[in-house]
N, CA and C atoms of all chains as a GROMACS GRO file, in nm:
protein
  645
    1MET      N    1  11.088   8.836   8.430
    1MET     CA    2  11.046   8.856   8.561
    1MET      C    3  11.049   9.032   8.578
    2HIS      N    4  10.916   9.041   8.677
    2HIS     CA    5  10.865   9.198   8.657
    2HIS      C    6  10.977   9.252   8.756
    3TYR      N    7  11.014   9.417   8.754
    3TYR     CA    8  11.082   9.534   8.839
    3TYR      C    9  10.967   9.568   8.849
    4LEU      N   10  10.971   9.596   9.014
    4LEU     CA   11  10.872   9.694   9.092
    4LEU      C   12  10.917   9.800   9.183
    5ARG      N   13  10.906   9.889   9.191
    5ARG     CA   14  11.018   9.961   9.257
    5ARG      C   15  10.913  10.057   9.304
    6ILE      N   16  10.943  10.113   9.442
    6ILE     CA   17  10.817  10.235   9.506
    6ILE      C   18  10.970  10.288   9.577
    7SER      N   19  10.985  10.404   9.558
    7SER     CA   20  11.133  10.452   9.654
    7SER      C   21  11.141  10.587   9.641
    8ASP      N   22  11.234  10.641   9.689
    8ASP     CA   23  11.261  10.797   9.668
    8ASP      C   24  11.353  10.855   9.545
    9ALA      N   25  11.399  10.752   9.497
    9ALA     CA   26  11.509  10.758   9.438
    9ALA      C   27  11.438  10.822   9.298
   10PRO      N   28  11.500  10.898   9.203
   10PRO     CA   29  11.470  10.953   9.106
   10PRO      C   30  11.441  10.871   9.020
   11ILE      N   31  11.379  10.849   8.908
   11ILE     CA   32  11.362  10.770   8.800
   11ILE      C   33  11.408  10.772   8.685
   12GLU      N   34  11.492  10.685   8.657
   12GLU     CA   35  11.610  10.662   8.550
   12GLU      C   36  11.527  10.611   8.411
   13VAL      N   37  11.450  10.637   8.348
   13VAL     CA   38  11.398  10.612   8.250
   13VAL      C   39  11.431  10.520   8.147
   14ALA      N   40  11.566  10.561   8.084
   14ALA     CA   41  11.643  10.497   8.028
   14ALA      C   42  11.708  10.355   8.100
   15ALA      N   43  11.725  10.316   8.206
   15ALA     CA   44  11.753  10.211   8.253
   15ALA      C   45  11.641  10.156   8.256
   16LEU      N   46  11.541  10.193   8.273
   16LEU     CA   47  11.388  10.084   8.306
   16LEU      C   48  11.348  10.056   8.202
   17TYR      N   49  11.360  10.142   8.077
   17TYR     CA   50  11.343  10.062   7.941
   17TYR      C   51  11.440   9.996   7.921
   18GLU      N   52  11.572   9.979   7.951
   18GLU     CA   53  11.674   9.876   7.906
   18GLU      C   54  11.615   9.733   7.958
   19LYS      N   55  11.561   9.711   8.086
   19LYS     CA   56  11.484   9.636   8.152
   19LYS      C   57  11.396   9.535   8.068
   20LEU      N   58  11.281   9.634   7.982
   20LEU     CA   59  11.240   9.557   7.899
   20LEU      C   60  11.258   9.508   7.769
   21LYS      N   61  11.387   9.508   7.725
   21LYS     CA   62  11.440   9.460   7.597
   21LYS      C   63  11.447   9.345   7.600
   22ASP      N   64  11.419   9.257   7.492
   22ASP     CA   65  11.466   9.104   7.493
   22ASP      C   66  11.423   9.040   7.369
   23PRO      N   67  11.513   8.952   7.317
   23PRO     CA   68  11.460   8.936   7.200
   23PRO      C   69  11.300   8.860   7.158
   24LYS      N   70  11.254   8.828   7.287
   24LYS     CA   71  11.118   8.755   7.304
   24LYS      C   72  11.023   8.866   7.242
   25TYR      N   73  11.055   9.002   7.275
   25TYR     CA   74  10.936   9.064   7.262
   25TYR      C   75  10.992   9.166   7.121
   26GLY      N   76  10.886   9.212   7.027
   26GLY     CA   77  10.885   9.256   6.922
   26GLY      C   78  10.806   9.458   6.966
   27GLY      N   79  10.732   9.428   7.065
   27GLY     CA   80  10.643   9.581   7.096
   27GLY      C   81  10.659   9.616   7.271
   28ILE      N   82  10.745   9.745   7.251
   28ILE     CA   83  10.731   9.788   7.391
   28ILE      C   84  10.688   9.931   7.413
   29VAL      N   85  10.587   9.920   7.548
   29VAL     CA   86  10.520  10.046   7.513
   29VAL      C   87  10.556  10.069   7.644
   30THR      N   88  10.580  10.219   7.685
   30THR     CA   89  10.599  10.282   7.809
   30THR      C   90  10.524  10.420   7.860
   31PHE      N   91  10.518  10.439   7.960
   31PHE     CA   92  10.405  10.554   8.017
   31PHE      C   93  10.518  10.585   8.114
   32VAL      N   94  10.501  10.746   8.116
   32VAL     CA   95  10.605  10.802   8.192
   32VAL      C   96  10.502  10.917   8.260
   33GLY      N   97  10.462  10.943   8.385
   33GLY     CA   98  10.372  11.040   8.450
   33GLY      C   99  10.422  11.143   8.481
   34THR      N  100  10.442  11.316   8.450
   34THR     CA  101  10.550  11.387   8.472
   34THR      C  102  10.462  11.472   8.570
   35VAL      N  103  10.545  11.577   8.641
   35VAL     CA  104  10.430  11.654   8.749
   35VAL      C  105  10.441  11.806   8.654
   36ARG      N  106  10.291  11.803   8.599
   36ARG     CA  107  10.245  11.890   8.585
   36ARG      C  108  10.223  12.059   8.598
   37GLN      N  109  10.231  12.210   8.580
   37GLN     CA  110  10.247  12.346   8.637
   37GLN      C  111  10.097  12.317   8.636
   38TRP      N  112  10.001  12.342   8.518
   38TRP     CA  113   9.891  12.377   8.507
   38TRP      C  114   9.789  12.263   8.550
   39THR      N  115   9.703  12.258   8.596
   39THR     CA  116   9.545  12.204   8.550
   39THR      C  117   9.405  12.300   8.548
   40GLY      N  118   9.383  12.336   8.457
   40GLY     CA  119   9.324  12.454   8.425
   40GLY      C  120   9.309  12.565   8.518
   41GLU      N  121   9.303  12.592   8.591
   41GLU     CA  122   9.310  12.737   8.724
   41GLU      C  123   9.436  12.737   8.784
   42ILE      N  124   9.472  12.630   8.817
   42ILE     CA  125   9.522  12.551   8.924
   42ILE      C  126   9.673  12.554   8.871
   43GLU      N  127   9.776  12.638   8.946
   43GLU     CA  128   9.918  12.626   8.942
   43GLU      C  129   9.995  12.563   9.030
   44THR      N  130  10.041  12.434   8.972
   44THR     CA  131  10.099  12.373   9.114
   44THR      C  132  10.255  12.391   9.110
   45LYS      N  133  10.278  12.396   9.230
   45LYS     CA  134  10.433  12.458   9.233
   45LYS      C  135  10.526  12.350   9.268
   46TYR      N  136  10.478  12.209   9.345
   46TYR     CA  137  10.547  12.102   9.358
   46TYR      C  138  10.459  11.996   9.449
   47ILE      N  139  10.502  11.862   9.436
   47ILE     CA  140  10.431  11.773   9.450
   47ILE      C  141  10.506  11.644   9.554
   48ASP      N  142  10.450  11.617   9.704
   48ASP     CA  143  10.510  11.530   9.744
   48ASP      C  144  10.410  11.396   9.784
   49TYR      N  145  10.471  11.295   9.753
   49TYR     CA  146  10.431  11.169   9.687
   49TYR      C  147  10.462  11.061   9.851
   50SER      N  148  10.347  10.999   9.891
   50SER     CA  149  10.414  10.891   9.994
   50SER      C  150  10.301  10.757   9.997
   51ALA      N  151  10.336  10.682   9.994
   51ALA     CA  152  10.294  10.543  10.018
   51ALA      C  153  10.245  10.447  10.125
   52TYR      N  154  10.213  10.342  10.115
   52TYR     CA  155  10.191  10.241  10.263
   52TYR      C  156  10.283  10.138  10.169
   53HIS      N  157  10.416  10.130  10.222
   53HIS     CA  158  10.503  10.027  10.200
   53HIS      C  159  10.434   9.922  10.324
   54PRO      N  160  10.437   9.816  10.306
   54PRO     CA  161  10.465   9.714  10.156
   54PRO      C  162  10.347   9.704  10.095
   55MET      N  163  10.210   9.718  10.136
   55MET     CA  164  10.117   9.726  10.053
   55MET      C  165  10.091   9.742   9.927
   56ALA      N  166  10.188   9.876   9.881
   56ALA     CA  167  10.167   9.899   9.773
   56ALA      C  168  10.274   9.854   9.664
   57GLU      N  169  10.362   9.782   9.716
   57GLU     CA  170  10.437   9.709   9.646
   57GLU      C  171  10.334   9.544   9.650
   58LYS      N  172  10.319   9.526   9.733
   58LYS     CA  173  10.185   9.411   9.685
   58LYS      C  174  10.110   9.456   9.600
   59GLN      N  175  10.069   9.560   9.588
   59GLN     CA  176   9.939   9.565   9.497
   59GLN      C  177   9.993   9.572   9.358
   60LEU      N  178  10.071   9.643   9.323
   60LEU     CA  179  10.172   9.611   9.206
   60LEU      C  180  10.160   9.447   9.163
   61GLU      N  181  10.231   9.407   9.259
   61GLU     CA  182  10.268   9.246   9.200
   61GLU      C  183  10.114   9.196   9.186
   62LYS      N  184  10.030   9.220   9.260
   62LYS     CA  185   9.943   9.150   9.182
   62LYS      C  186   9.859   9.169   9.018
   63LEU      N  187   9.897   9.315   8.991
   63LEU     CA  188   9.861   9.375   8.843
   63LEU      C  189   9.926   9.330   8.763
   64ALA      N  190  10.040   9.321   8.811
   64ALA     CA  191  10.183   9.282   8.754
   64ALA      C  192  10.190   9.131   8.716
   65ASP      N  193  10.165   9.020   8.799
   65ASP     CA  194  10.178   8.867   8.780
   65ASP      C  195  10.093   8.823   8.652
   66PRO      N  196   9.961   8.899   8.649
   66PRO     CA  197   9.886   8.809   8.595
   66PRO      C  198   9.954   8.838   8.422
   67ILE      N  199  10.001   8.964   8.396
   67ILE     CA  200  10.018   8.996   8.279
   67ILE      C  201  10.173   8.902   8.273
   68GLU      N  202  10.252   8.911   8.346
   68GLU     CA  203  10.324   8.828   8.303
   68GLU      C  204  10.311   8.694   8.309
   69ALA      N  205  10.183   8.627   8.332
   69ALA     CA  206  10.158   8.520   8.306
   69ALA      C  207  10.154   8.427   8.173
   70GLN      N  208  10.111   8.604   8.109
   70GLN     CA  209  10.082   8.572   7.967
   70GLN      C  210  10.213   8.609   7.915
   71GLY      N  211  10.296   8.587   7.944
   71GLY     CA  212  10.444   8.606   7.893
   71GLY      C  213  10.510   8.692   7.817
   72ALA      N  214  10.439   8.836   7.876
   72ALA     CA  215  10.502   8.996   7.888
   72ALA      C  216  10.587   8.985   7.978
   73ARG      N  217  10.644   9.096   7.972
   73ARG     CA  218  10.748   9.165   8.090
   73ARG      C  219  10.691   9.291   8.140
   74VAL      N  220  10.687   9.278   8.263
   74VAL     CA  221  10.621   9.454   8.347
   74VAL      C  222  10.706   9.530   8.409
   75VAL      N  223  10.747   9.673   8.386
   75VAL     CA  224  10.836   9.701   8.497
   75VAL      C  225  10.775   9.832   8.532
   76ILE      N  226  10.744   9.826   8.676
   76ILE     CA  227  10.672   9.973   8.716
   76ILE      C  228  10.781  10.052   8.791
   77ALA      N  229  10.798  10.183   8.800
   77ALA     CA  230  10.879  10.227   8.901
   77ALA      C  231  10.778  10.400   8.946
   78HIS      N  232  10.736  10.400   9.118
   78HIS     CA  233  10.678  10.529   9.140
   78HIS      C  234  10.780  10.615   9.227
   79ARG      N  235  10.800  10.719   9.214
   79ARG     CA  236  10.864  10.786   9.297
   79ARG      C  237  10.788  10.820   9.405
   80THR      N  238  10.850  10.846   9.523
   80THR     CA  239  10.775  10.919   9.657
   80THR      C  240  10.903  10.998   9.715
   81GLY      N  241  10.847  11.099   9.788
   81GLY     CA  242  10.886  11.230   9.852
   81GLY      C  243  10.877  11.346   9.772
   82HIS      N  244  10.944  11.422   9.753
   82HIS     CA  245  10.977  11.557   9.682
   82HIS      C  246  10.950  11.586   9.531
   83LEU      N  247  10.892  11.635   9.465
   83LEU     CA  248  10.904  11.626   9.314
   83LEU      C  249  10.871  11.763   9.253
   84GLU      N  250  10.962  11.856   9.158
   84GLU     CA  251  10.944  11.938   9.108
   84GLU      C  252  10.854  11.912   8.964
   85LEU      N  253  10.840  12.064   8.896
   85LEU     CA  254  10.764  12.069   8.800
   85LEU      C  255  10.855  11.942   8.711
   86THR      N  256  10.811  11.905   8.620
   86THR     CA  257  10.861  11.800   8.528
   86THR      C  258  10.947  11.655   8.570
   87ASP      N  259  10.912  11.694   8.691
   87ASP     CA  260  10.964  11.553   8.730
   87ASP      C  261  10.915  11.394   8.711
   88GLU      N  262  11.012  11.267   8.713
   88GLU     CA  263  10.887  11.180   8.664
   88GLU      C  264  10.839  11.138   8.772
   89ALA      N  265  10.708  11.105   8.797
   89ALA     CA  266  10.642  11.057   8.923
   89ALA      C  267  10.642  10.869   8.888
   90VAL      N  268  10.596  10.826   8.771
   90VAL     CA  269  10.575  10.682   8.774
   90VAL      C  270  10.626  10.644   8.643
   91PHE      N  271  10.670  10.527   8.642
   91PHE     CA  272  10.713  10.466   8.505
   91PHE      C  273  10.626  10.327   8.471
   92VAL      N  274  10.578  10.314   8.383
   92VAL     CA  275  10.512  10.207   8.359
   92VAL      C  276  10.552  10.134   8.217
   93GLY      N  277  10.631  10.010   8.223
   93GLY     CA  278  10.694   9.976   8.096
   93GLY      C  279  10.588   9.802   8.061
   94VAL      N  280  10.552   9.791   7.912
   94VAL     CA  281  10.497   9.672   7.926
   94VAL      C  282  10.596   9.603   7.775
   95ALA      N  283  10.658   9.494   7.781
   95ALA     CA  284  10.704   9.413   7.676
   95ALA      C  285  10.647   9.313   7.667
   96ALA      N  286  10.585   9.289   7.503
   96ALA     CA  287  10.473   9.193   7.478
   96ALA      C  288  10.532   9.120   7.323
   97ALA      N  289  10.556   9.052   7.348
   97ALA     CA  290  10.544   8.975   7.165
   97ALA      C  291  10.472   9.064   7.053
   98HIS      N  292  10.368   9.144   7.066
   98HIS     CA  293  10.299   9.198   6.950
   98HIS      C  294  10.299   9.338   7.000
   99ARG      N  295  10.256   9.417   6.940
   99ARG     CA  296  10.187   9.548   7.010
   99ARG      C  297  10.076   9.590   7.078
  100LYS      N  298  10.008   9.561   7.001
  100LYS     CA  299   9.839   9.544   7.077
  100LYS      C  300   9.867   9.497   7.203
  101ASP      N  301   9.852   9.369   7.242
  101ASP     CA  302   9.865   9.355   7.382
  101ASP      C  303   9.981   9.447   7.480
  102ALA      N  304  10.110   9.508   7.405
  102ALA     CA  305  10.195   9.588   7.460
  102ALA      C  306  10.082   9.739   7.555
  103PHE      N  307  10.005   9.773   7.437
  103PHE     CA  308   9.953   9.873   7.430
  103PHE      C  309   9.831   9.867   7.553
  104ARG      N  310   9.819   9.770   7.554
  104ARG     CA  311   9.637   9.764   7.598
  104ARG      C  312   9.676   9.687   7.745
  105TRP      N  313   9.817   9.622   7.786
  105TRP     CA  314   9.848   9.644   7.920
  105TRP      C  315   9.943   9.742   7.970
  106CYS      N  316   9.970   9.827   7.925
  106CYS     CA  317  10.013   9.949   7.960
  106CYS      C  318   9.951  10.033   8.031
  107GLU      N  319   9.859  10.082   7.906
  107GLU     CA  320   9.704  10.120   7.994
  107GLU      C  321   9.604  10.090   8.094
  108TYR      N  322   9.590   9.948   8.103
  108TYR     CA  323   9.534   9.898   8.189
  108TYR      C  324   9.649   9.919   8.319
  109LEU      N  325   9.770   9.892   8.317
  109LEU     CA  326   9.846   9.908   8.458
  109LEU      C  327   9.838  10.016   8.539
  110ILE      N  328   9.851  10.165   8.421
  110ILE     CA  329   9.865  10.279   8.481
  110ILE      C  330   9.692  10.314   8.543
  111ASP      N  331   9.606  10.301   8.475
  111ASP     CA  332   9.495  10.335   8.496
  111ASP      C  333   9.427  10.219   8.643
  112THR      N  334   9.470  10.124   8.642
  112THR     CA  335   9.443  10.031   8.789
  112THR      C  336   9.498  10.115   8.880
  113LEU      N  337   9.682  10.099   8.807
  113LEU     CA  338   9.754  10.142   8.984
  113LEU      C  339   9.695  10.290   9.027
  114LYS      N  340   9.639  10.396   8.936
  114LYS     CA  341   9.597  10.535   9.013
  114LYS      C  342   9.449  10.509   9.044
  115LYS      N  343   9.396  10.413   9.073
  115LYS     CA  344   9.287  10.338   9.124
  115LYS      C  345   9.323  10.270   9.266
  116ASP      N  346   9.376  10.168   9.248
  116ASP     CA  347   9.384  10.062   9.346
  116ASP      C  348   9.481  10.036   9.450
  117VAL      N  349   9.662  10.090   9.431
  117VAL     CA  350   9.782  10.117   9.481
  117VAL      C  351   9.787  10.222   9.566
  118PRO      N  352   9.836  10.186   9.690
  118PRO     CA  353   9.812  10.306   9.831
  118PRO      C  354   9.954  10.364   9.808
  119ILE      N  355   9.912  10.493   9.696
  119ILE     CA  356   9.992  10.595   9.697
  119ILE      C  357   9.967  10.739   9.693
  120TRP      N  358  10.002  10.802   9.730
  120TRP     CA  359   9.900  10.946   9.758
  120TRP      C  360  10.019  11.074   9.726
  121LYS      N  361   9.900  11.184   9.658
  121LYS     CA  362  10.018  11.272   9.644
  121LYS      C  363   9.911  11.393   9.698
  122LYS      N  364  10.005  11.454   9.795
  122LYS     CA  365   9.981  11.590   9.831
  122LYS      C  366  10.046  11.747   9.743
  123GLU      N  367   9.930  11.816   9.668
  123GLU     CA  368   9.994  11.894   9.558
  123GLU      C  369  10.056  12.044   9.643
  124THR      N  370  10.119  12.115   9.608
  124THR     CA  371  10.145  12.223   9.706
  124THR      C  372  10.044  12.308   9.545
  125ASP      N  373   9.979  12.428   9.578
  125ASP     CA  374   9.957  12.472   9.447
  125ASP      C  375  10.006  12.633   9.528
  126THR      N  376   9.992  12.725   9.377
  126THR     CA  377  10.014  12.862   9.447
  126THR      C  378   9.914  12.881   9.502
  127ASP      N  379   9.763  12.839   9.573
  127ASP     CA  380   9.634  12.905   9.642
  127ASP      C  381   9.641  12.808   9.744
  128ALA      N  382   9.682  12.705   9.753
  128ALA     CA  383   9.630  12.595   9.875
  128ALA      C  384   9.750  12.445   9.838
  129VAL      N  385   9.700  12.461   9.963
  129VAL     CA  386   9.780  12.276   9.933
  129VAL      C  387   9.650  12.152   9.922
  130ARG      N  388   9.669  12.080   9.825
  130ARG     CA  389   9.574  11.981   9.811
  130ARG      C  390   9.614  11.818   9.812
  131TRP      N  391   9.491  11.777   9.917
  131TRP     CA  392   9.554  11.602   9.879
  131TRP      C  393   9.493  11.522   9.753
  132GLY      N  394   9.536  11.479   9.666
  132GLY     CA  395   9.496  11.375   9.542
  132GLY      C  396   9.453  11.462   9.499
  133ASP      N  397   9.354  11.433   9.390
  133ASP     CA  398   9.334  11.518   9.235
  133ASP      C  399   9.192  11.560   9.240
  134MET      N  400   8.357   9.385  12.301
  134MET     CA  401   8.418   9.466  12.231
  134MET      C  402   8.589   9.436  12.220
  135MET      N  403   8.649   9.509  12.134
  135MET     CA  404   8.788   9.484  12.120
  135MET      C  405   8.829   9.621  12.098
  136GLU      N  406   9.003   9.625  12.128
  136GLU     CA  407   9.047   9.756  12.084
  136GLU      C  408   9.163   9.702  11.998
  137ILE      N  409   9.182   9.761  11.887
  137ILE     CA  410   9.186   9.736  11.770
  137ILE      C  411   9.308   9.906  11.698
  138GLN      N  412   9.446   9.839  11.693
  138GLN     CA  413   9.457  10.003  11.579
  138GLN      C  414   9.459   9.969  11.475
  139VAL      N  415   9.468  10.098  11.382
  139VAL     CA  416   9.385  10.127  11.267
  139VAL      C  417   9.523  10.207  11.236
  140LYS      N  418   9.619  10.182  11.145
  140LYS     CA  419   9.731  10.278  11.050
  140LYS      C  420   9.662  10.348  10.999
  141LEU      N  421   9.677  10.493  10.967
  141LEU     CA  422   9.630  10.591  10.912
  141LEU      C  423   9.730  10.671  10.826
  142PHE      N  424   9.708  10.696  10.686
  142PHE     CA  425   9.777  10.781  10.560
  142PHE      C  426   9.702  10.930  10.520
  143ALA      N  427   9.849  10.963  10.444
  143ALA     CA  428   9.777  11.053  10.384
  143ALA      C  429   9.720  11.185  10.462
  144MET      N  430   9.587  11.206  10.414
  144MET     CA  431   9.524  11.343  10.490
  144MET      C  432   9.454  11.254  10.641
  145LEU      N  433   9.422  11.195  10.616
  145LEU     CA  434   9.399  11.115  10.804
  145LEU      C  435   9.509  11.131  10.881
  146GLN      N  436   9.646  11.085  10.798
  146GLN     CA  437   9.758  11.079  10.897
  146GLN      C  438   9.784  11.216  10.927
  147GLU      N  439   9.785  11.280  10.844
  147GLU     CA  440   9.813  11.443  10.872
  147GLU      C  441   9.711  11.503  11.040
  148GLN      N  442   9.576  11.428  11.026
  148GLN     CA  443   9.521  11.458  11.101
  148GLN      C  444   9.519  11.423  11.226
  149LEU      N  445   9.507  11.316  11.245
  149LEU     CA  446   9.495  11.169  11.395
  149LEU      C  447   9.615  11.123  11.439
  150GLY      N  448   9.748  11.147  11.311
  150GLY     CA  449   9.884  11.055  11.346
  150GLY      C  450   9.876  10.944  11.254
  151ASP      N  451   9.997  10.886  11.274
  151ASP     CA  452  10.033  10.736  11.224
  151ASP      C  453   9.940  10.641  11.238
  152SER      N  454   9.854  10.622  11.383
  152SER     CA  455   9.772  10.492  11.380
  152SER      C  456   9.680  10.582  11.526
  153VAL      N  457   9.524  10.534  11.516
  153VAL     CA  458   9.487  10.534  11.641
  153VAL      C  459   9.440  10.397  11.675
  154ALA      N  460   9.424  10.391  11.836
  154ALA     CA  461   9.374  10.280  11.879
  154ALA      C  462   9.180  10.330  11.917
  155VAL      N  463   9.109  10.239  11.850
  155VAL     CA  464   8.950  10.190  11.831
  155VAL      C  465   8.882  10.123  11.908
  156GLU      N  466   8.766  10.145  11.987
  156GLU     CA  467   8.729  10.024  12.030
  156GLU      C  468   8.618   9.983  11.911
  157VAL      N  469   8.574   9.834  11.893
  157VAL     CA  470   8.523   9.774  11.803
  157VAL      C  471   8.404   9.660  11.856
  158PRO      N  472   8.349   9.609  11.804
  158PRO     CA  473   8.294   9.471  11.835
  158PRO      C  474   8.377   9.390  11.800
  159ALA      N  475   8.338   9.279  11.869
  159ALA     CA  476   8.415   9.140  11.814
  159ALA      C  477   8.365   9.091  11.657
  160GLN      N  478   8.445   9.074  11.573
  160GLN     CA  479   8.423   9.043  11.414
  160GLN      C  480   8.371   9.190  11.370
  161PRO      N  481   8.426   9.309  11.397
  161PRO     CA  482   8.383   9.411  11.324
  161PRO      C  483   8.324   9.394  11.190
  162THR      N  484   8.257   9.488  11.118
  162THR     CA  485   8.256   9.509  10.964
  162THR      C  486   8.367   9.589  10.957
  163ALA      N  487   8.392   9.635  10.843
  163ALA     CA  488   8.507   9.755  10.775
  163ALA      C  489   8.395   9.895  10.860
  164ASP      N  490   8.271   9.879  10.802
  164ASP     CA  491   8.218   9.995  10.851
  164ASP      C  492   8.158  10.018  10.997
  165GLN      N  493   8.200   9.928  11.028
  165GLN     CA  494   8.220   9.950  11.196
  165GLN      C  495   8.317  10.024  11.221
  166ILE      N  496   8.420   9.976  11.212
  166ILE     CA  497   8.594  10.010  11.237
  166ILE      C  498   8.586  10.181  11.138
  167LYS      N  499   8.537  10.199  11.039
  167LYS     CA  500   8.583  10.327  11.001
  167LYS      C  501   8.453  10.427  11.077
  168GLY      N  502   8.353  10.326  11.128
  168GLY     CA  503   8.244  10.462  11.195
  168GLY      C  504   8.334  10.476  11.348
  169ALA      N  505   8.348  10.355  11.386
  169ALA     CA  506   8.500  10.416  11.527
  169ALA      C  507   8.589  10.528  11.494
  170VAL      N  508   8.642  10.531  11.388
  170VAL     CA  509   8.779  10.609  11.378
  170VAL      C  510   8.676  10.774  11.351
  171GLY      N  511   8.600  10.775  11.277
  171GLY     CA  512   8.495  10.850  11.242
  171GLY      C  513   8.462  10.942  11.365
  172GLN      N  514   8.412  10.864  11.454
  172GLN     CA  515   8.410  10.921  11.590
  172GLN      C  516   8.530  10.991  11.678
  173LEU      N  517   8.646  10.948  11.593
  173LEU     CA  518   8.759  11.027  11.716
  173LEU      C  519   8.737  11.195  11.686
  174ALA      N  520   8.704  11.230  11.579
  174ALA     CA  521   8.723  11.372  11.545
  174ALA      C  522   8.607  11.411  11.407
  175PRO      N  523   8.529  11.532  11.436
  175PRO     CA  524   8.414  11.541  11.377
  175PRO      C  525   8.499  11.595  11.222
  176ASN      N  526   8.605  11.632  11.260
  176ASN     CA  527   8.689  11.682  11.084
  176ASN      C  528   8.690  11.594  11.006
  177VAL      N  529   8.721  11.447  11.039
  177VAL     CA  530   8.777  11.331  10.968
  177VAL      C  531   8.678  11.259  10.930
  178ARG      N  532   8.524  11.314  10.977
  178ARG     CA  533   8.430  11.167  10.912
  178ARG      C  534   8.391  11.165  10.786
  179GLN      N  535   8.430  11.281  10.727
  179GLN     CA  536   8.407  11.296  10.558
  179GLN      C  537   8.491  11.191  10.534
  180MET      N  538   8.649  11.218  10.550
  180MET     CA  539   8.783  11.164  10.475
  180MET      C  540   8.746  11.022  10.496
  181VAL      N  541   8.698  10.963  10.613
  181VAL     CA  542   8.670  10.826  10.697
  181VAL      C  543   8.565  10.798  10.587
  182SER      N  544   8.475  10.859  10.540
  182SER     CA  545   8.387  10.786  10.463
  182SER      C  546   8.400  10.743  10.338
  183THR      N  547   8.553  10.813  10.240
  183THR     CA  548   8.532  10.763  10.133
  183THR      C  549   8.682  10.705  10.166
  184ALA      N  550   8.723  10.659  10.286
  184ALA     CA  551   8.847  10.556  10.262
  184ALA      C  552   8.824  10.409  10.270
  185ARG      N  553   8.864  10.353  10.202
  185ARG     CA  554   8.863  10.154  10.224
  185ARG      C  555   8.958  10.103  10.337
  186LEU      N  556   8.924  10.016  10.395
  186LEU     CA  557   8.979   9.919  10.469
  186LEU      C  558   9.082   9.817  10.412
  187ALA      N  559   9.183   9.781  10.508
  187ALA     CA  560   9.258   9.710  10.474
  187ALA      C  561   9.333   9.611  10.566
  188VAL      N  562   9.340   9.491  10.555
  188VAL     CA  563   9.317   9.434  10.631
  188VAL      C  564   9.499   9.324  10.615
  189ASN      N  565   9.538   9.344  10.668
  189ASN     CA  566   9.726   9.249  10.648
  189ASN      C  567   9.739   9.287  10.502
  190GLN      N  568   9.713   9.407  10.465
  190GLN     CA  569   9.779   9.517  10.302
  190GLN      C  570   9.688   9.443  10.225
  191GLU      N  571   9.554   9.382  10.234
  191GLU     CA  572   9.439   9.337  10.178
  191GLU      C  573   9.327   9.423  10.133
  192PHE      N  574   9.288   9.462  10.077
  192PHE     CA  575   9.159   9.525  10.065
  192PHE      C  576   9.050   9.440  10.131
  193ALA      N  577   8.977   9.517  10.208
  193ALA     CA  578   8.855   9.421  10.275
  193ALA      C  579   8.747   9.446  10.270
  194GLY      N  580   8.682   9.313  10.210
  194GLY     CA  581   8.529   9.300  10.183
  194GLY      C  582   8.441   9.348  10.273
  195ASN      N  583   8.289   9.343  10.277
  195ASN     CA  584   8.218   9.412  10.344
  195ASN      C  585   8.128   9.337  10.492
  196GLY      N  586   8.200   9.195  10.511
  196GLY     CA  587   8.158   9.132  10.578
  196GLY      C  588   8.206   9.120  10.721
  197GLN      N  589   8.216   9.009  10.776
  197GLN     CA  590   8.245   9.073  10.932
  197GLN      C  591   8.428   9.010  10.906
  198LEU      N  592   8.478   9.085  10.996
  198LEU     CA  593   8.667   9.046  10.952
  198LEU      C  594   8.659   8.955  11.104
  199LYS      N  595   8.689   8.840  11.123
  199LYS     CA  596   8.752   8.803  11.205
  199LYS      C  597   8.910   8.832  11.241
  200LEU      N  598   8.945   8.944  11.361
  200LEU     CA  599   9.076   9.020  11.389
  200LEU      C  600   9.172   8.956  11.522
  201SER      N  601   9.270   8.967  11.471
  201SER     CA  602   9.326   8.927  11.618
  201SER      C  603   9.446   9.059  11.627
  202ALA      N  604   9.518   9.032  11.722
  202ALA     CA  605   9.597   9.146  11.777
  202ALA      C  606   9.707   9.152  11.684
  203ALA      N  607   9.758   9.054  11.578
  203ALA     CA  608   9.854   9.055  11.488
  203ALA      C  609   9.813   9.073  11.376
  204ASP      N  610   9.698   9.094  11.356
  204ASP     CA  611   9.637   9.196  11.239
  204ASP      C  612   9.640   9.292  11.200
  205GLU      N  613   9.697   9.369  11.085
  205GLU     CA  614   9.757   9.475  11.077
  205GLU      C  615   9.659   9.523  11.004
  206VAL      N  616   9.534   9.689  11.023
  206VAL     CA  617   9.432   9.734  10.994
  206VAL      C  618   9.497   9.858  10.962
  207ALA      N  619   9.436   9.888  10.840
  207ALA     CA  620   9.474  10.031  10.796
  207ALA      C  621   9.374  10.085  10.706
  208LEU      N  622   9.320  10.235  10.712
  208LEU     CA  623   9.212  10.304  10.647
  208LEU      C  624   9.330  10.357  10.522
  209ILE      N  625   9.279  10.328  10.411
  209ILE     CA  626   9.326  10.355  10.283
  209ILE      C  627   9.256  10.496  10.221
  210PRO      N  628   9.313  10.608  10.255
  210PRO     CA  629   9.197  10.733  10.169
  210PRO      C  630   9.191  10.712  10.000
  211PRO      N  631   9.116  10.781   9.950
  211PRO     CA  632   9.131  10.751   9.814
  211PRO      C  633   9.299  10.801   9.762
  212VAL      N  634   9.292  10.686   9.662
  212VAL     CA  635   9.463  10.670   9.614
  212VAL      C  636   9.510  10.777   9.478
  213SER      N  637   9.616  10.856   9.499
  213SER     CA  638   9.641  10.925   9.412
  213SER      C  639   9.805  10.957   9.290
  214GLY      N  640   9.825  10.839   9.344
  214GLY     CA  641   9.928  10.774   9.286
  214GLY      C  642   9.968  10.817   9.124
  215GLY      N  643  10.051  10.791   9.064
  215GLY     CA  644  10.052  10.838   8.896
  215GLY      C  645  10.079  10.973   8.822
   0.00000   0.00000   0.00000
């Protein structure tokens, strides 16, 4: 059963990873997105994330369900609120019987999350405040 | 014509508040709703043009929408999670 969570609580990477372990699975792929300091010439100080609840959760379910229907397990957590440099913003994990599916689905999930899940970042940089990327 | 409430997020919310009321034709299209919100303030027109419409927390298509007062309508600016 998938685990999907969007909240202000810090992302506990080790605890989320544990949710993916199961004798059925031989491959676990995880992606963790963190707050980066430099984007070219732009220096980020911190990021505030907001979300449209519960549409964001519904969209995550729509992404995860077809993958779980193929026997894999999906764990996604996105943090909202105020994040400092190096803080984890998102965790995407897929456990599957074999590594190829786990890699493929993990990449698909983070790519699609970034396109279709209503979450926004407001980046406070040293020179300006910027919405999105 | 009918009046609907449109929920706003991110930069649109910062400019216009949590939601706005707009007059739209009965069974409006997403573009007609976006147009009505864009009329509210010249400085949001560009932001509105890049936003997607959601009805009851699902992205809406391009056709006419049969909306009732109970429906939740929202403008979704380009998302930037992850």
